[in-house]
C-alpha positions in Angstrom: -1.8 -0.9 -38.2 -2.4 2.8 -37.5 0.4 5.0 -38.5 1.3 7.4 -35.4 3.9 10.3 -34.8 5.5 7.4 -32.4 6.9 6.3 -35.7 8.6 9.2 -36.4 10.6 9.0 -33.5 14.0 7.9 -34.0 15.2 5.1 -32.1 18.6 6.2 -31.0 21.2 4.4 -32.5 24.6 3.0 -31.3 27.1 1.6 -34.2 25.2 -1.9 -34.4 26.4 -3.2 -37.9 25.9 -6.5 -36.8 23.8 -6.9 -33.9 20.6 -4.5 -32.6 21.4 -3.4 -29.0 19.7 -5.4 -26.6 18.2 -2.6 -24.5 17.2 -0.5 -27.6 15.4 -3.6 -28.9 13.3 -4.0 -26.0 12.6 -0.4 -25.8 11.2 -1.0 -29.6 9.0 -3.8 -28.2 7.8 -1.6 -25.1 7.4 1.3 -27.8 5.0 -1.2 -29.9 3.0 -1.9 -26.3 2.3 2.1 -26.4 1.2 2.3 -29.9 -1.3 -0.3 -29.2 -3.1 2.2 -27.1 -3.9 4.1 -30.1 -5.5 1.3 -32.0 -9.0 3.2 -33.2 -10.8 -0.3 -33.0 -9.5 -0.8 -29.5 -11.8 -0.1 -26.7 -10.8 2.9 -24.4 -10.3 0.5 -21.4 -8.0 -1.7 -23.2 -6.1 1.2 -24.4 -5.8 2.3 -20.8 -4.4 -1.0 -20.2 -1.8 -0.8 -22.4 -0.9 2.6 -21.2 -0.4 1.2 -17.9 1.4 -1.9 -19.2 3.9 0.4 -21.0 4.8 2.6 -17.7 5.0 -0.9 -15.5 7.3 -2.4 -17.8 9.4 1.2 -18.2 9.7 1.2 -14.3 11.0 -2.4 -13.9 13.6 -1.5 -17.0 14.8 1.2 -15.1 15.4 -0.6 -12.0 17.1 -3.7 -13.5 18.5 -3.0 -16.9 19.4 0.9 -16.5 20.9 0.4 -13.4 23.1 -2.3 -14.7 24.1 0.1 -17.7 25.2 2.8 -15.2 27.3 0.5 -13.5 29.0 -0.5 -16.5 29.3 3.2 -17.8 31.0 4.2 -14.5 33.3 1.6 -15.1 34.3 2.6 -18.3 33.4 -0.5 -20.0 33.1 -0.8 -23.8 30.9 -3.0 -25.9 33.0 -5.0 -28.4 30.0 -6.5 -30.3 28.5 -3.3 -30.9 31.5 -1.3 -31.2 30.2 1.3 -28.6 31.0 2.4 -25.1 28.2 1.6 -22.2 28.3 5.6 -21.8 26.9 6.0 -25.1 24.7 2.9 -24.7 23.4 4.5 -21.7 22.8 7.8 -23.4 20.8 6.2 -26.3 18.6 4.3 -23.9 18.0 7.2 -21.7 16.9 9.5 -24.8 14.4 6.6 -26.1 12.9 5.9 -22.7 12.2 9.7 -22.1 10.7 10.1 -25.7 8.5 7.1 -24.8 7.6 8.6 -21.5 6.8 12.0 -22.9 4.7 10.5 -25.6 2.6 8.5 -23.1 1.7 11.4 -21.5 0.7 12.9 -25.0 -1.3 10.0 -25.6 -3.1 10.5 -22.3 -3.8 14.2 -23.1 -5.0 13.7 -26.7 -6.7 10.2 -26.5 -7.4 8.9 -23.4 -9.0 12.1 -21.1 -10.9 13.0 -24.2 -12.1 9.4 -24.8 -13.4 9.3 -21.1 -15.2 12.6 -21.1 -17.2 11.4 -24.1 -18.3 8.3 -22.0 -19.0 11.2 -19.1 -16.1 10.3 -17.1 -14.3 13.4 -15.9 -10.7 13.0 -14.6 -9.7 16.1 -12.6 -6.1 16.7 -13.6 -3.8 19.6 -14.1 -5.0 22.7 -13.2 -8.6 22.0 -14.1 -11.0 23.7 -11.5 -12.8 21.4 -8.9 -16.6 21.6 -8.6 -17.9 23.1 -5.4 -20.1 20.4 -5.1 -17.0 18.1 -4.7 -14.9 20.2 -2.7 -16.7 19.0 0.7 -16.3 15.5 -0.4 -12.7 16.1 -0.7 -11.6 17.9 2.3 -13.7 15.1 4.2 -11.7 12.5 2.6 -8.5 14.0 3.2 -9.4 14.5 7.2 -10.7 11.1 7.6 -8.9 8.8 5.3 -5.6 10.7 4.0 -4.2 12.9 7.1 -3.2 10.0 9.4 -0.9 8.5 6.7 1.1 11.7 6.0 4.7 11.8 7.4 5.7 15.4 6.4 9.6 15.8 6.5 11.4 19.4 6.8 14.0 19.6 3.8 17.4 21.2 5.4 20.6 21.0 4.3 21.2 18.8 7.7 18.9 16.2 6.6 18.9 13.7 3.9 15.5 11.8 3.6 15.8 8.4 2.3 13.3 8.3 -0.7 11.7 4.6 -1.0 11.9 3.0 -4.5 8.7 3.7 -6.5 7.2 6.0 -3.7 5.4 9.1 -4.6 6.3 12.2 -2.9 5.2 16.0 -3.2 7.8 18.7 -2.6 6.2 21.7 -1.3 7.7 25.3 -1.2 6.2 27.2 1.7 6.7 30.6 3.2 6.0 31.9 6.6 5.9 35.8 7.4 9.4 37.3 7.9 11.0 33.8 7.4 13.0 32.3 4.5 11.6 29.8 2.2 11.3 26.3 3.5 10.7 22.9 1.7 8.5 20.0 2.9 8.7 16.5 1.6 5.1 14.6 2.0 4.5 11.0 0.8 1.5 10.0 -1.1 -0.1 7.1 1.0 -0.8 4.8 -2.1 0.2 1.6 -0.3 -3.0 2.5 1.9 -5.2 4.2 -0.1 -6.2 4.2 -4.3 -4.3 6.4 -6.7 -7.7 7.4 -8.1 -10.7 8.3 -6.2 -14.6 8.2 -7.3 -16.1 11.3 -6.6 -20.0 12.0 -6.4 -21.8 12.3 -9.8 -23.2 15.5 -10.9 -26.0 14.7 -13.3 -24.6 12.0 -15.6 -21.0 12.5 -15.2 -18.8 10.4 -13.1 -15.8 12.5 -11.6 -12.8 10.8 -10.8 -9.6 12.6 -8.7 -5.8 12.0 -8.3 -5.0 11.3 -4.7 -2.1 13.8 -5.6 -4.7 16.6 -5.7 -6.7 15.7 -2.8 -3.5 16.0 -0.9 -2.6 19.4 -2.6 -6.2 20.5 -1.9 -6.1 19.1 1.7 -2.7 20.0 2.3 -3.1 23.6 1.9 -5.7 23.6 5.0 -3.0 21.2 6.5 -0.2 24.3 6.1 -2.7 26.9 6.7 -0.2 28.8 8.6 2.2 29.0 5.7 1.6 30.4 2.3 2.0 27.9 -0.4 4.5 29.0 -3.3 4.7 25.5 -5.2 4.2 21.9 -5.1 5.5 19.2 -7.3 5.4 15.6 -7.6 8.6 13.3 -7.6 9.6 10.0 -7.8 12.6 7.6 -7.3 13.7 4.1 -9.0 16.4 2.3 -7.4 18.5 -0.6 -8.5 16.5 -3.7 -7.6 19.1 -6.3 -8.5 20.3 -8.6 -5.5 24.0 -9.2 -5.2 23.9 -12.8 -3.6 27.0 -14.4 -2.1 25.6 -17.8 -3.5 28.4 -19.9 -2.0 28.1 -18.7 1.8 25.2 -20.1 3.7 22.1 -21.4 2.3 20.5 -19.5 -0.9 17.3 -19.2 1.0 18.6 -17.4 3.7 21.0 -15.2 1.8 17.8 -14.2 -0.3 16.0 -13.1 3.0 18.7 -10.8 3.9 18.9 -9.2 0.5 15.5 -8.8 0.1 15.5 -6.6 3.0 18.3 -4.5 1.3 16.6 -4.0 -2.1 15.0 -1.0 -1.1 18.2 0.7 -0.6 19.4 0.3 -4.0 21.3 2.9 -5.6 19.1 5.6 -7.4 18.8 4.9 -11.1 15.8 7.4 -12.3 14.5 10.5 -10.8 11.1 11.8 -12.0 10.0 15.6 -11.2 7.4 17.5 -12.4 8.7 19.4 -15.4 7.2 22.7 -14.2 9.4 22.5 -11.1 11.9 25.8 -10.9 15.3 25.0 -11.9 16.6 26.1 -8.4 14.5 23.8 -7.1 15.8 20.8 -9.2 19.3 21.7 -7.7 18.1 21.7 -4.4 16.6 18.1 -4.9 19.7 17.2 -6.7 21.8 17.9 -3.6 19.2 16.7 -0.8 18.6 13.5 -2.2 22.0 12.9 -3.8 20.6 12.2 -7.4 23.1 12.5 -10.3 22.2 14.9 -13.2 22.1 11.9 -15.8 19.3 10.5 -13.6 16.9 13.4 -13.9 13.9 12.9 -15.9 11.6 15.9 -16.3 8.2 14.6 -16.8 4.6 16.0 -15.8 2.5 16.8 -12.7 1.6 13.1 -12.2 4.2 10.2 -11.8 3.5 6.4 -12.0 1.2 6.0 -15.0 1.2 2.3 -14.2 -1.3 3.1 -11.4 -3.8 3.3 -14.6 -4.3 -0.3 -14.1 -6.7 0.4 -11.1 -8.4 3.2 -12.8 -12.0 3.3 -11.7 -14.3 2.9 -14.6 -18.0 2.7 -13.8 -19.8 -0.4 -14.6 -21.4 -0.6 -18.1 -20.1 3.2 -19.0 -18.3 1.8 -21.9 -17.5 -1.0 -24.1 -14.8 -3.4 -23.7 -13.3 -6.4 -25.6 -15.7 -9.7 -25.8 -14.3 -12.4 -23.4 -12.7 -15.2 -25.0 -14.1 -17.9 -22.5 -11.0 -20.4 -21.9 -12.0 -23.8 -24.1 -12.4 -27.4 -22.9 -9.9 -29.8 -24.5 -12.8 -31.7 -25.5 -11.0 -35.1 -26.1 -8.8 -35.1 -22.8 -11.9 -33.9 -21.0 -13.9 -37.1 -22.1 -11.8 -39.2 -20.3 -12.5 -39.8 -16.6 -9.0 -40.1 -15.8 -6.3 -38.2 -17.5 -3.6 -40.8 -17.0 -5.6 -43.5 -19.1 -6.0 -40.8 -21.9 -1.9 -40.4 -21.8 -1.5 -44.2 -22.0 -3.0 -44.0 -25.3 -1.8 -40.6 -26.8 0.1 -37.4 -26.2 -1.9 -33.8 -25.5 -1.0 -30.3 -26.2 -2.7 -27.6 -24.2 -2.8 -24.1 -25.6 -3.1 -21.4 -22.6 -5.4 -19.1 -22.3 -7.0 -20.1 -25.2 -7.6 -23.7 -23.6 -8.5 -23.7 -20.0 -5.9 -24.0 -17.4 -7.9 -26.3 -15.3 -6.9 -29.3 -17.3 -3.3 -28.7 -15.5 -5.1 -28.7 -12.2 -7.1 -31.6 -12.9 -3.8 -33.6 -13.9 -2.4 -32.5 -10.3 -5.6 -33.3 -8.6 -6.0 -36.7 -9.9 -2.2 -37.5 -9.1 -3.1 -36.4 -5.3 -6.2 -38.7 -5.2 -5.3 -41.6 -7.4 -4.0 -44.3 -4.9 -1.6 -45.9 -7.3 0.6 -42.4 -7.7 3.6 -42.8 -5.3 5.4 -39.8 -6.1 5.1 -36.6 -7.5 8.1 -34.0 -8.6 7.9 -30.3 -10.0 9.9 -27.2 -10.6 8.5 -23.9 -9.5 9.9 -20.7 -10.9 6.9 -18.0 -10.4 4.6 -19.5 -8.1 0.7 -17.9 -7.9 -0.1 -16.1 -4.6 -2.9 -18.3 -3.9 -1.6 -21.4 -5.8 -4.0 -24.3 -6.2 -1.0 -26.6 -7.5 1.2 -26.1 -4.6 -2.1 -26.6 -2.2 -2.7 -30.1 -4.2 1.3 -31.1 -3.8 0.7 -30.1 0.0 -2.3 -32.5 0.2 -0.4 -35.1 -1.7 2.3 -35.0 1.3 -0.2 -35.2 3.9 -1.7 -38.1 2.4 1.8 -40.1 2.3 2.9 -39.4 -1.3 6.5 -38.8 -1.9 6.4 -35.0 -2.9 9.6 -33.5 -4.0 9.7 -29.7 -5.5 12.3 -27.5 -6.6 11.9 -23.8 -5.9 13.8 -21.2 -7.7 14.0 -18.4 -5.0 15.7 -16.0 -7.2 13.0 -15.5 -9.6 13.1 -11.5 -9.7 10.3 -9.9 -7.9 8.6 -13.1 -7.0 11.7 -14.0 -4.5 9.3 -13.4 -1.4 6.4 -15.2 -2.6 8.5 -18.3 -3.3 10.2 -18.4 -0.4 6.7 -18.3 1.5 5.3 -21.1 -0.4 8.5 -23.2 -0.2 8.4 -22.8 3.6 4.7 -23.9 3.5 5.4 -27.1 1.4 8.4 -27.9 3.9 6.2 -27.7 6.9 4.0 -30.0 5.2 6.7 -32.6 4.8 7.4 -32.0 0.8 11.2 -32.5 0.3 12.0 -28.7 -1.0 15.5 -28.1 -3.1 16.3 -24.4 -3.5 18.2 -22.7 -6.0 21.7 -23.7 -7.3 24.7 -21.3 -7.0 25.0 -19.3 -9.8 22.2 -21.0 -11.6 18.3 -20.2 -12.1 16.3 -23.1 -12.6 13.8 -22.1 -15.2 12.5 -25.3 -16.5 8.5 -25.5 -16.3 8.0 -29.5 -15.6 6.3 -32.2 -13.4 6.9 -35.4 -13.4 4.4 -38.3 -11.8 5.4 -41.7 -11.0 2.4 -44.4 -10.8 2.7 -47.9 -9.9 0.1 -50.6 -10.3 0.2 -54.3 -10.4 4.0 -54.5 -10.3 4.4 -52.1 -13.2 5.9 -48.4 -12.9 4.6 -45.9 -15.6 5.6 -41.9 -15.4 3.4 -39.0 -16.7 5.1 -35.8 -17.3 3.8 -32.3 -18.1 6.0 -30.3 -20.1 5.4 -26.4 -20.5 6.6 -23.1 -22.0 5.3 -21.1 -19.0 5.0 -21.3 -15.2 3.1 -23.2 -12.8 0.8 -20.1 -12.2 -2.8 -19.9 -12.5 -2.7 -16.1 -12.4 -0.6 -15.7 -15.5 -1.9 -18.6 -17.2 -5.0 -16.1 -17.8 -2.9 -13.4 -19.6 0.5 -15.4 -21.1 0.0 -17.4 -24.1 1.6 -20.5 -23.4 2.0 -24.3 -24.5 2.0 -27.7 -22.3 2.6 -31.0 -23.3 1.4 -33.7 -21.3 3.0 -37.3 -22.1 3.5 -41.0 -21.0 6.2 -41.3 -23.4 8.8 -43.4 -21.4 12.2 -42.5 -22.7 11.4 -38.6 -22.6 10.0 -39.2 -18.9 13.3 -41.0 -17.8 15.2 -38.5 -19.0 13.0 -36.0 -17.3 13.8 -38.1 -14.3 17.4 -37.7 -14.6 16.8 -33.8 -14.8 15.2 -33.8 -11.5 17.7 -36.1 -9.9 20.2 -33.5 -10.9 18.5 -30.9 -9.4 17.8 -32.4 -6.2 21.3 -34.5 -5.7 23.7 -33.0 -7.9 24.2 -36.3 -9.7 25.3 -36.1 -13.3 22.8 -37.3 -16.1 23.3 -39.6 -18.6 23.6 -37.9 -22.2 20.0 -36.5 -23.4 18.8 -37.9 -26.7 15.6 -36.4 -26.5 15.3 -33.3 -24.4 17.7 -30.1 -24.8 18.5 -29.0 -21.5 21.1 -26.1 -20.9 23.9 -26.8 -18.5 24.4 -30.2 -20.7 23.3 -30.1 -24.7 20.9 -27.4 -25.4 23.6 -25.2 -27.4 25.0 -28.3 -29.1 21.7 -29.8 -30.0 20.3 -26.4 -31.7 23.7 -26.0 -33.3 23.3 -29.3 -34.8 19.8 -28.8 -35.9 20.7 -25.3 -37.7 23.9 -27.2 -39.4 21.6 -29.7 -40.7 19.4 -27.1 -42.5 22.5 -25.6 -43.9 23.6 -29.0 -45.4 20.3 -29.4 -46.8 20.3 -26.0 -48.4 23.8 -26.8 -49.8 22.7 -29.9 -51.3 19.9 -28.1 -53.1 17.2 -29.0 -50.9 14.8 -26.6 -49.2 16.5 -25.5 -45.7 14.0 -24.0 -43.5 13.5 -22.8 -39.7 10.6 -21.5 -37.8 11.6 -19.9 -34.4 9.5 -18.5 -31.9 11.0 -16.8 -28.8 10.6 -13.9 -26.3 13.9 -12.9 -26.7 16.9 -13.5 -29.2 20.1 -12.2 -27.6 22.8 -14.7 -27.7 25.5 -13.7 -30.2 26.8 -17.3 -31.1 23.0 -18.4 -31.7 22.6 -15.4 -33.6 25.9 -16.3 -35.7 24.7 -19.4 -36.4 21.3 -18.1 -37.8 23.5 -15.6 -40.0 25.5 -18.8 -41.3 22.3 -20.4 -42.3 20.7 -17.5 -44.2 24.0 -17.0 -46.0 23.7 -20.7 -46.9 20.4 -20.3 -48.4 18.1 -21.3 -45.4 14.9 -19.5 -45.0 14.5 -18.4 -41.6 11.2 -17.0 -39.8 11.7 -15.4 -36.4 8.7 -14.6 -34.2 10.3 -12.6 -31.3 8.2 -10.7 -29.1 10.7 -8.3 -27.5 14.3 -8.6 -27.2 15.9 -9.3 -30.4 19.5 -8.4 -31.1 19.6 -10.1 -34.7 19.2 -7.8 -37.5 16.8 -9.2 -40.2 17.0 -8.6 -44.0 20.6 -7.1 -44.2 21.9 -8.2 -47.8 25.1 -10.5 -47.1 24.1 -11.1 -43.6 20.7 -11.9 -42.7 18.7 -11.7 -46.4 17.0 -15.0 -46.0 15.7 -14.1 -42.3 12.2 -12.3 -41.8 11.4 -11.0 -38.0 7.8 -10.6 -36.9 6.3 -9.2 -33.8 2.8 -10.0 -32.5 0.9 -8.0 -30.1 -2.5 -8.9 -28.6 -4.5 -9.1 -25.4 -2.4 -11.8 -24.5 1.4 -11.5 -23.7 3.0 -14.1 -26.2 5.2 -16.5 -24.3 5.5 -19.8 -25.9 8.9 -20.7 -27.4 8.6 -22.9 -30.7 11.3 -24.3 -32.6 10.6 -26.0 -35.9 13.3 -27.6 -38.2 12.1 -28.7 -41.5 14.4 -31.6 -41.8 13.6 -32.6 -45.6 10.0 -32.5 -45.3 9.9 -34.7 -41.9 9.8 -31.6 -39.7 11.8 -31.7 -36.1 9.8 -29.6 -33.5 10.4 -28.6 -30.2 8.8 -26.5 -27.5 10.3 -25.3 -24.3 10.9 -22.7 -21.5 14.1 -21.5 -23.0 15.0 -18.3 -24.9 17.8 -17.7 -26.7 19.9 -15.3 -24.3 22.9 -16.0 -22.8 21.4 -16.5 -19.4 19.0 -19.1 -20.4 21.7 -20.9 -22.5 24.5 -20.8 -20.2 23.0 -19.7 -16.6 20.0 -21.6 -16.2 18.5 -25.1 -16.1 15.8 -24.9 -19.1 14.1 -28.0 -20.3 13.3 -27.7 -24.4 11.5 -31.0 -25.5 10.2 -32.9 -28.8 6.9 -32.9 -30.2 6.4 -36.6 -31.3 2.8 -36.9 -31.8 1.6 -35.9 -35.6 -1.4 -34.7 -34.5 0.4 -32.3 -32.0 2.8 -31.1 -34.7 -0.2 -30.4 -36.8 -1.5 -28.0 -33.9 1.8 -26.4 -33.5 1.9 -25.4 -37.5 -1.5 -24.4 -37.2 -0.7 -21.7 -34.6 2.6 -21.0 -36.1 1.3 -20.2 -39.6 -1.3 -17.5 -38.0 1.5 -16.1 -36.0 3.5 -15.6 -39.4 0.4 -14.5 -41.5 -0.1 -10.8 -42.3 -2.6 -9.5 -39.7 -2.9 -6.0 -38.3 -1.9 -6.2 -35.3 1.3 -7.8 -36.0 4.1 -6.3 -37.7 7.5 -7.0 -39.3 10.8 -5.4 -37.7 13.1 -4.2 -40.5 16.9 -4.1 -40.5 16.6 -0.7 -38.9 14.7 -1.7 -35.8 11.7 -0.1 -37.2 8.0 -1.8 -37.0 6.5 -1.9 -40.2 2.8 -3.0 -40.6 1.6 -5.2 -43.0 0.1 -3.6 -46.3 -3.6 -3.3 -45.9 -4.3 -5.4 -49.1 -2.5 -8.3 -47.7 -3.9 -8.5 -44.3 -5.9 -11.9 -43.2 -7.7 -10.2 -40.6 -7.3 -8.0 -37.5 -5.5 -10.4 -34.9 -3.7 -13.7 -35.0 -4.3 -14.5 -31.6 -8.3 -14.0 -32.4 -7.7 -16.3 -35.1 -6.4 -19.0 -33.2 -8.9 -18.7 -30.5 -11.4 -19.1 -33.4 -9.8 -22.0 -34.9 -9.8 -23.7 -31.3 -13.6 -23.2 -31.4 -14.2 -24.9 -34.5 -11.8 -27.7 -33.4 -14.0 -28.0 -30.0 
């Protein structure tokens, strides 16, 4: 991994002798995402994507976490576990986020923009002079495409315009003869127009311009009766949390009301052009009712997440080779999946293997005359969901269909509500969110009755039933006809639909019931083995590790001599490698073209490994405030697949790194490397298996 100036940025530290701070650990992950844009072996197109991902992540972080920290800080709350006030934590978080924002802009200026120009793509920016040949196009575009969407507002002490969340604005300072300076607020209509506009080529060069600069150039003609003294970009983030009264009325009705109010959340970050005069900044603070702590000076342009849609001319530069999703050859060899599942279990690794297998599973259930019932949970539904459409078809064809739809899935609430209403109209029995609990399980159960015999077929996943995210999130799914597992899954569904308390679970680990107890039993079994002279070993792969009770259990295991390998994508409060606390724990992070999303739990169990997969991270919310399903892997061939996957995740690859006890990302030594990319290695393994 390339050494960068980013590694020299200090991660602001609060006193975390036992735990990392949750939000600083997440920022450590987002910093690593940004560092990927500096990989000299990565095509420029991909570097631009990582910049956009980083900016988008940080935007959401301010809308959710920083807003929450602000509330705790204002209440004077103290974090006992970290021995720090939330005021100090918030200050450290803002400092690190500001470092990262500055570094992103530096990467744009020193890596991305020059890289574009090397490929004959010129992005007009800052005060770069626009070619005369382009001015006519720009003015025409402004007059015909932009002007009708502009909503100028005169700013005075008597007006307090409402700044919309994530809306881009320009603040203009204008003068008119013999009159005092005035301010105008002008929206950038990015809801209607692209942020980047391609201009006519000149010779071999392609030209692109920000919508901001088209408005700046056209706006001067728009304001021809005034002298423009200055023009500065601003953007506001607002608190996006929805505070529901979950015991008054239906959750769905409450959600519809709160969604309409989300846009009015309290400010959490006000970004502005650092070139803005101090007196104008003060005026903005007063006019927009911003607190000084929320001020974030940036550059001339805001919202770098818009680089997701940067117009790259076709064939103008190289990109990563596509990894075509593979067929699961053995499963695909069966005409009917139910016959295959009667013989054995099947693991599916997405996106390495095609998500079409899941669609086929549902479609065959729709068409099979012996299928009587389909049940499924939905957390984040694709906007054009083939799976939901299959369920609608099943219902219209007389099958009993039940769906549990989580309408509290942040930023997917409206889409989930829309699909729930469509399903309900089609006759599907819909159950919505439970009060104070989110249902995060990713499961489906199909009941088939033939010749008087009833069989069930289950899908258990680590990721959502979402065809879009299945193409970019690395997840695992299990298809099984295991009757005892599926009977327990049926009990989970009955609990969700009717509230009926299930019998004790012996196979599944289900939050709200047995998940903490069972995980701790599995950890303590490894402690017992280590203390008796055996090899205690645990491997856990998560998105987030935050729950202090589970972290303490791992610390106890480490001190008992259990070897623990953790693979954690983002939040991790556990401090690895601390003598006397966690010296037997290693922490690995894997970054690549796919977002690591699967959760894997392996307990050595004296050489007879117990392996689980599931939807649950080890966060307080997952273990205590959600319904999650973690499921065992019993089939020996499936277990071998999991070990092949995990061994590559733990191996020294250039894109992987270790996290040390100071939250620093430590690349593997060059002489130890197995190759570039653990994800590519696994894909190639799947190709050979094919």
